[in-house]
C-alpha positions in Angstrom: -14.8 12.2 -11.1 -15.9 12.1 -7.5 -16.0 8.8 -5.7 -19.6 9.3 -4.7 -20.6 9.5 -8.4 -19.0 6.2 -9.3 -21.5 3.3 -10.0 -19.2 0.8 -11.6 -15.5 0.1 -11.1 -13.5 -2.2 -13.4 -10.0 -3.4 -12.4 -7.4 -4.4 -15.0 -5.4 -6.8 -12.8 -7.9 -7.3 -10.1 -6.1 -10.3 -8.6 -3.1 -8.3 -7.4 -2.9 -8.1 -3.6 -3.1 -4.2 -3.6 -5.8 -4.1 -6.3 -8.0 -6.6 -4.6 -8.1 -4.6 -1.4 -9.4 -1.5 -3.3 -11.9 -3.7 -5.2 -13.2 -5.0 -1.8 -13.5 -1.5 -0.5 -15.7 -0.4 -3.4 -17.7 -3.6 -3.3 -18.5 -3.0 0.4 -19.6 0.5 -0.4 -22.3 -1.0 -2.8 -20.5 -0.2 -6.0 -20.6 -2.7 -8.9 -17.1 -4.2 -9.2 -15.7 -6.3 -12.1 -12.3 -6.9 -13.6 -9.7 -8.9 -15.5 -6.8 -11.0 -14.4 -4.5 -13.3 -16.2 -5.1 -16.4 -14.1 -7.7 -17.7 -11.6 -6.3 -17.9 -8.1 -7.6 -18.5 -4.6 -7.8 -14.7 -4.2 -9.8 -14.1 -7.4 -12.1 -16.9 -6.5 -12.8 -15.2 -3.1 -13.5 -12.0 -4.9 -16.0 -13.7 -7.2 -17.7 -15.3 -4.1 -18.0 -11.8 -2.7 -20.0 -10.8 -5.7 -17.5 -9.3 -8.1 -17.5 -10.3 -11.8 -14.1 -11.5 -13.1 -12.8 -13.0 -16.3 -9.5 -14.3 -17.4 -9.2 -13.6 -21.1 -8.1 -10.3 -22.6 -11.3 -9.8 -24.7 -13.3 -6.6 -24.1 -16.2 -8.2 -25.9 -16.8 -10.4 -22.9 -17.1 -7.4 -20.5 -20.7 -6.9 -19.3 -22.4 -3.8 -20.6 -22.7 -2.0 -17.3 -18.9 -1.6 -17.2 -18.8 0.0 -20.7 -20.6 3.2 -19.7 -18.1 6.0 -19.8 -20.2 8.3 -17.7 -20.2 6.5 -14.3 -17.5 3.8 -14.7 -14.0 4.1 -13.2 -11.2 2.0 -14.6 -8.3 1.1 -12.3 -5.2 -0.6 -13.5 -1.9 -1.8 -12.0 1.5 -1.0 -13.6 2.1 -4.7 -13.6 -0.2 -4.9 -16.6 1.6 -4.7 -20.0 1.2 -1.3 -21.7 -0.2 -3.1 -24.8 -2.9 -5.0 -23.0 -6.0 -5.0 -25.1 -8.6 -4.1 -22.5 -6.4 -1.4 -21.0 -5.7 0.1 -24.4 -9.4 0.2 -25.2 -10.4 2.0 -21.9 -7.6 4.5 -22.4 -8.6 5.4 -25.9 -12.4 5.2 -25.5 -13.0 8.2 -23.1 -13.1 6.3 -19.8 -11.7 7.7 -16.5 -8.6 5.6 -16.1 -6.5 5.7 -13.0 -3.6 3.8 -11.5 -4.2 2.0 -8.2 -2.0 4.5 -6.4 -4.0 7.4 -7.7 -7.2 6.0 -6.2 -5.4 5.3 -2.9 -4.3 8.9 -3.0 -7.9 10.1 -3.4 -9.0 8.0 -0.5 -6.1 9.2 1.7 -7.0 12.9 1.0 -10.3 12.4 2.6 -9.1 10.8 5.9 -6.4 11.0 8.5 -3.9 8.7 6.9 -1.0 6.6 8.2 1.3 5.5 5.4 3.9 2.8 5.8 6.7 2.8 3.2 10.1 1.0 2.8 11.7 -1.6 0.5 10.8 -4.3 3.0 8.7 -4.6 6.2 5.9 -2.3 5.1 3.2 -5.1 4.7 3.8 -6.5 8.2 4.2 -3.1 9.8 1.0 -1.7 8.2 -0.9 -4.8 9.2 0.3 -4.4 12.8 -0.7 -0.8 12.8 -4.1 -1.7 11.4 -4.6 -4.5 13.9 -3.7 -2.3 16.8 -6.0 0.6 15.7 -8.8 -1.9 15.0 -8.7 -2.9 18.6 -9.0 0.7 19.8 -12.1 2.9 20.1 -11.1 4.8 16.9 -11.0 1.7 14.7 -9.5 2.1 11.2 -9.8 1.3 7.5 -6.8 -0.4 6.1 -5.4 -1.3 2.6 -2.8 -4.0 3.1 -0.5 -5.7 0.6 -1.0 -9.1 2.2 -3.7 -11.3 3.7 -4.0 -10.5 7.4 -4.4 -13.7 9.4 -6.5 -12.1 12.0 -9.1 -11.0 9.4 -8.5 -13.4 6.5 -8.5 -10.3 4.3 -6.3 -7.5 3.0 -8.9 -4.9 3.9 -10.4 -3.5 7.0 -13.3 -1.1 6.7 -14.0 1.4 9.5 -16.5 4.2 9.9 -16.1 7.4 7.9 -14.3 9.2 10.7 -11.8 6.4 11.3 -8.1 6.8 10.2 -6.9 5.0 7.1 -3.8 2.8 7.1 -2.1 2.3 3.7 0.9 0.5 2.5 2.9 3.0 0.6 4.4 1.2 -2.5 7.7 2.7 -3.8 7.4 0.9 -7.2 6.8 3.3 -10.0 6.9 6.1 -7.3 3.3 5.3 -6.5 3.6 6.4 -2.9 4.2 10.0 -3.9 0.4 10.2 -4.8 -0.6 9.7 -1.1 -1.5 12.4 1.4 -0.3 11.0 4.7 -0.6 12.7 8.1 1.7 10.1 9.7 4.6 8.5 7.7 6.6 5.5 8.6 9.7 4.3 6.8 10.9 0.8 7.6 13.9 0.6 5.3 15.6 2.3 2.4 17.7 -0.3 0.7 18.2 -0.2 -3.0 15.5 -1.9 -5.1 13.5 -1.4 -8.3 16.6 -0.1 -10.0 14.9 -0.6 -13.3 12.7 2.3 -12.2 15.1 4.5 -10.1 18.3 3.9 -11.9 20.6 4.0 -8.8 20.7 3.8 -5.0 20.9 7.6 -4.6 17.7 8.2 -6.6 15.6 5.8 -4.5 16.9 7.3 -1.3 16.1 10.8 -2.6 12.6 9.6 -3.4 12.1 8.1 0.0 13.0 11.5 1.4 10.4 13.1 -0.9 7.8 10.6 0.4 8.6 11.6 4.0 8.0 15.2 3.2 4.3 14.5 2.3 3.2 14.4 6.0 4.4 18.0 6.3 5.7 19.9 9.3 2.4 19.3 11.2 2.4 15.6 10.6 4.4 12.8 12.3 7.4 10.9 10.9 8.9 7.6 12.2 12.0 6.1 10.6 14.0 2.9 11.2 17.3 4.1 12.6 19.3 2.4 9.7 17.1 4.0 7.1 17.4 7.4 8.8 21.2 7.2 8.6 21.2 6.2 5.0 18.9 9.0 3.8 19.9 11.7 6.4 20.7 14.2 3.7 17.2 14.1 2.3 15.3 14.5 5.6 13.8 17.9 6.4 10.9 17.4 8.8 11.4 16.4 12.5 11.3 12.7 13.0 11.8 9.9 15.5 13.9 6.7 14.9 13.3 3.2 16.2 15.0 -0.2 16.3 16.3 -3.0 18.5 18.7 -1.4 21.1 19.0 1.6 18.8 17.1 4.8 18.0 14.9 7.2 20.0 12.4 4.4 20.5 13.8 0.9 21.3 13.0 -2.7 21.8 15.3 -4.0 24.5 15.7 -7.0 26.8 14.7 -9.1 23.8 14.5 -12.9 24.2 13.0 -15.8 22.4 10.6 -18.0 24.5 8.7 -21.0 23.1 8.8 -19.7 19.6 7.7 -16.1 20.5 9.8 -13.0 21.1 9.4 -11.1 24.4 10.8 -7.5 24.7 10.4 -4.2 26.4 9.3 -0.9 24.7 11.3 2.1 25.7 11.1 5.5 24.2 10.0 9.2 24.6 9.4 8.6 28.3 7.1 5.6 27.8 8.1 2.1 29.0 6.1 -1.1 28.5 7.6 -4.3 29.8 7.3 -7.9 28.6 5.5 -7.5 25.4 4.9 -10.8 23.7 5.0 -11.0 19.9 3.9 -14.4 18.6 5.1 -13.8 15.0 8.8 -14.8 14.9 11.6 -12.7 13.4 13.9 -10.0 14.7 12.7 -7.7 12.0 9.1 -8.2 13.2 10.1 -7.0 16.6 11.2 -3.8 14.9 8.0 -3.6 13.0 6.1 -4.0 16.2 8.0 -1.1 17.8 6.8 1.1 15.0 3.2 -0.1 15.3 3.2 0.3 19.0 4.4 3.9 18.6 1.6 4.7 16.3 -0.9 3.1 18.7 0.3 5.2 21.6 0.3 8.3 19.5 -3.3 7.6 18.5 -4.3 7.5 22.1 -4.2 3.8 22.9 -3.2 2.8 26.5 0.0 0.7 27.2 -2.2 -2.2 28.3 -4.4 -2.2 25.2 -1.3 -2.0 22.9 0.3 -4.9 24.8 -2.8 -7.0 24.4 -3.2 -6.2 20.7 0.4 -7.2 19.9 -0.1 -10.5 21.8 -3.2 -11.2 19.7 -1.6 -10.3 16.3 -1.4 -13.4 14.1 0.7 -12.0 11.2 0.3 -11.9 7.5 0.0 -14.8 5.1 3.4 -15.6 3.5 5.3 -13.6 6.1 7.1 -16.1 8.4 4.1 -18.3 8.1 4.3 -21.8 9.7 3.0 -24.4 7.3 4.0 -27.4 9.4 5.5 -27.2 12.9 6.4 -30.5 14.7 9.4 -31.4 16.9 10.9 -33.3 14.0 10.0 -31.2 11.0 9.3 -27.5 10.5 8.1 -25.9 7.2 8.0 -22.1 7.0 7.0 -19.9 4.0 8.1 -16.3 3.5 7.6 -13.6 0.8 11.2 -12.4 1.0 12.5 -11.4 -2.4 15.4 -9.0 -1.6 18.8 -10.0 -0.2 18.2 -8.0 3.0 14.8 -9.6 3.6 16.2 -13.1 3.0 19.1 -12.5 5.4 16.7 -11.2 8.1 14.4 -14.2 7.6 17.1 -16.9 7.6 18.9 -15.4 10.6 15.6 -15.3 12.6 14.9 -18.9 11.6 18.3 -19.9 12.7 17.8 -18.3 16.1 14.6 -20.2 16.6 15.8 -23.6 15.4 19.6 -23.6 15.8 20.0 -27.4 15.8 18.0 -28.1 12.6 19.5 -28.4 9.1 18.0 -25.6 7.1 16.9 -26.2 3.5 15.9 -23.1 1.6 13.9 -23.1 -1.7 14.2 -19.7 -3.4 12.4 -18.4 -6.5 14.0 -15.2 -7.7 11.6 -12.4 -8.7 12.3 -10.3 -11.8 15.2 -10.6 -14.2 16.3 -7.0 -13.4 16.4 -7.6 -9.6 18.2 -10.9 -10.0 20.8 -9.2 -12.2 21.2 -6.1 -9.9 21.5 -8.1 -6.6 23.1 -11.4 -7.7 26.0 -11.1 -5.2 23.6 -10.2 -2.4 21.3 -13.1 -3.1 24.2 -15.5 -3.1 25.5 -14.2 0.2 22.1 -14.2 1.9 21.1 -17.7 0.7 24.4 -19.1 1.9 23.0 -18.7 5.4 21.0 -21.9 4.7 22.7 -25.3 4.9 21.1 -26.5 1.6 19.8 -24.3 -1.2 17.4 -25.2 -4.0 16.9 -22.5 -6.7 13.9 -22.3 -9.0 13.8 -20.4 -12.3 13.2 -16.7 -12.2 9.6 -15.5 -12.0 9.4 -12.8 -14.6 6.3 -10.9 -13.4 6.0 -7.9 -15.7 9.4 -8.3 -17.4 10.8 -9.8 -20.6 13.9 -12.0 -20.2 17.3 -10.3 -20.1 20.0 -12.2 -22.1 22.4 -13.9 -19.8 20.3 -13.5 -16.7 19.0 -16.7 -15.0 19.0 -18.3 -11.6 22.3 -19.9 -12.5 24.1 -16.6 -12.0 23.1 -16.7 -8.3 23.8 -20.5 -8.0 27.4 -20.1 -9.3 28.1 -17.5 -6.6 26.7 -19.3 -3.6 29.6 -20.4 -1.4 28.0 -23.8 -0.4 28.5 -27.3 -1.8 24.9 -28.3 -1.3 23.1 -26.3 -3.9 21.0 -27.2 -6.9 18.9 -25.6 -9.6 15.5 -27.2 -10.6 12.3 -26.3 -12.3 9.1 -25.8 -10.4 7.6 -28.8 -12.1 10.4 -31.1 -10.9 10.7 -29.6 -7.4 8.7 -32.3 -5.5 10.5 -35.2 -7.2 13.9 -33.6 -6.4 13.3 -32.7 -2.8 11.7 -36.1 -2.0 15.2 -37.6 -2.3 16.6 -35.3 0.4 16.6 -35.5 4.2 14.9 -32.3 5.3 14.5 -31.1 8.9 13.7 -27.4 8.4 12.2 -26.3 5.1 11.8 -22.7 4.0 10.1 -21.6 0.8 11.1 -18.0 -0.1 10.0 -15.7 -2.9 7.4 -13.2 -4.2 6.5 -15.0 -7.5 4.2 -18.1 -7.7 6.3 -20.3 -5.4 3.3 -20.3 -3.1 1.4 -22.5 -5.6 3.7 -25.3 -4.6 3.0 -25.0 -0.9 -0.1 -27.3 -0.8 1.8 -30.0 -2.7 4.8 -29.8 -0.4 2.6 -29.6 2.7 0.7 -32.7 1.6 3.9 -34.6 0.8 5.4 -33.9 4.3 2.2 -34.5 6.2 1.9 -37.9 4.6 5.6 -38.6 5.3 5.1 -37.7 8.9 1.9 -39.7 9.0 -0.1 -36.6 10.1 -3.7 -36.2 8.9 -4.6 -32.6 8.3 
């Protein structure tokens, strides 16, 4: 099936952040878009407002007739949907063209110059930075991002047909191997998704396979730590980047008024006093990668510098919910020990005098089990830890695996386990100066409630 012959697209799991970006892309091309998701969210409501038909019950009888034509309807599903899902099973057995989200991204990438950003963490912010920089250039871009970009209030940018495409290359289920990138970036290669890969060596080998996709004529940029860890799997030429490390470096880094200022230095190019208004040492490294892409795509040093200064970040990536002299509330999507450590260390650097209270919701039973020691160590960087129950996502419970296995290993006296329903009652009894909500599940649904509570406590009217 050719994309130009598609009249209808139906998404099974349309509310996922990656799925919704593709849904928006088809919708903006004038294709009729519909779909199913388990729960109604702010994002699915936005999609409905944009003209897409969505329902929330697994009943194919409710699907409008136009999406039941096998001749011109494409079905797209996410691996997060259970294999026995009724609608998905129907489409798979009734003669429809059914493709994974990654397959459709692969088709799109084959028709454009594609910049693919992969890594176990950092890919959403880095890809959004690349997209923002290129969108400020004469070339422009299209971009499919795994988060809502604050500059655009969307996870999608649509450029002209000749514009390059920026995609977030998801390693889950080896999805990124379906892409056809011309420029590949690898932000990190830490072990994750061991339920898919089995062990650390296999995920590193697969990252090496991903980097081969850009070929000898393409470009490859790798974080210096990731390059060291997968060196045996690297075949094409590549450049490395990092803070005071790699072929391309951020140096003279300093924190000023909640922002980071640094110099870019690499491959004969120097840019002084770049201001990044999104906090986090890891975000400085992400910016170095994005700047390199911008320069390679023909942007001037002045334009790159201005674009980084205007970059506002991604929702749920070091996002300030409340920021006052007496109280600060930050939300972050971190769900891997390395991400949590990077987030909490950066938060400490910005607010060294404040007591740090971290609320963490583990994501997946398998990840909790695989990295329980790492989670305990990274969370111990906070002064006070509040653990929520595990968000299961696509998984069934694993006997003996709960948030308690992390709690028991955290080397801090001030730690507690609570349910999401009891969170507000419990935290209202505590003195909190710097609050961090952390996790990739549905912890974000508690943010409005927490925000309202603290605004009222501070006597601030939103």
